[in-house]
C-alpha positions in Angstrom: 102.7 -7.6 197.9 105.7 -7.6 200.2 105.1 -4.0 201.6 108.2 -3.1 203.9 107.6 0.0 206.6 110.6 2.5 207.0 112.4 2.1 210.4 112.6 5.5 212.7 115.9 6.9 211.3 114.7 6.7 207.8 112.1 8.8 208.3 114.1 11.1 210.6 116.7 11.7 207.6 113.8 11.9 205.0 111.8 14.0 207.1 114.4 16.7 207.4 116.0 16.2 204.2 113.1 17.0 202.2 112.5 20.6 204.2 116.5 21.2 204.2 116.2 21.2 200.6 113.0 23.3 200.1 114.4 26.0 202.3 117.7 26.4 199.9 115.1 26.3 196.8 113.5 28.7 198.5 117.2 31.2 199.1 117.7 30.4 195.5 114.4 31.3 194.3 114.8 34.6 196.6 118.4 35.5 195.0 116.9 35.1 191.5 114.6 37.7 192.8 116.6 39.7 193.9 118.9 39.4 190.6 116.0 40.4 188.8 115.9 43.7 190.1 119.4 44.1 190.3 119.6 43.6 186.2 116.5 45.6 185.7 118.5 49.0 185.3 121.5 48.1 183.0 118.6 45.6 180.8 116.0 48.4 179.6 117.9 50.4 177.6 118.8 47.5 175.3 115.4 46.6 175.1 114.5 50.2 174.6 117.2 50.3 171.5 114.9 47.3 169.8 112.4 49.3 167.8 109.9 46.1 167.9 110.0 46.8 171.9 109.6 50.6 171.6 106.0 50.9 172.2 105.0 47.9 175.2 108.1 49.5 177.0 105.5 50.3 180.1 104.3 46.7 180.1 107.8 44.8 179.6 108.6 47.2 182.8 105.8 45.7 184.8 106.4 42.1 183.6 110.1 42.4 185.2 109.2 43.9 188.5 106.2 41.7 188.6 108.6 38.6 187.7 111.0 39.8 190.7 108.4 40.1 193.4 107.0 36.5 192.2 109.9 35.4 192.7 111.0 36.9 196.4 106.8 36.3 197.5 107.6 32.4 196.8 110.7 31.9 197.5 110.4 33.7 201.0 107.1 31.7 201.4 109.1 28.6 200.8 111.9 29.6 203.5 109.2 30.3 206.1 107.0 26.9 205.6 109.7 24.7 205.4 112.1 26.3 208.1 109.6 25.6 210.6 110.0 21.4 210.0 113.8 21.4 210.3 
């Protein structure tokens, strides 16, 4: 049972590395959410042409916009919480 404690330099690099990666991940989530909003007008006409989805178009619109909002909100939250730790 050899328990080695990390020295101060290991704590610092690990302490800065994780929030930095989380900020990058938050930026990626936010950009993905913006991409969903950007692609909705391009994708919806193709989905409307499929007869099996024509009766639930309102739900599909709602689902796409909710997905975009959740991605942007989650990404911004992750950026906000981890940027303070840098």
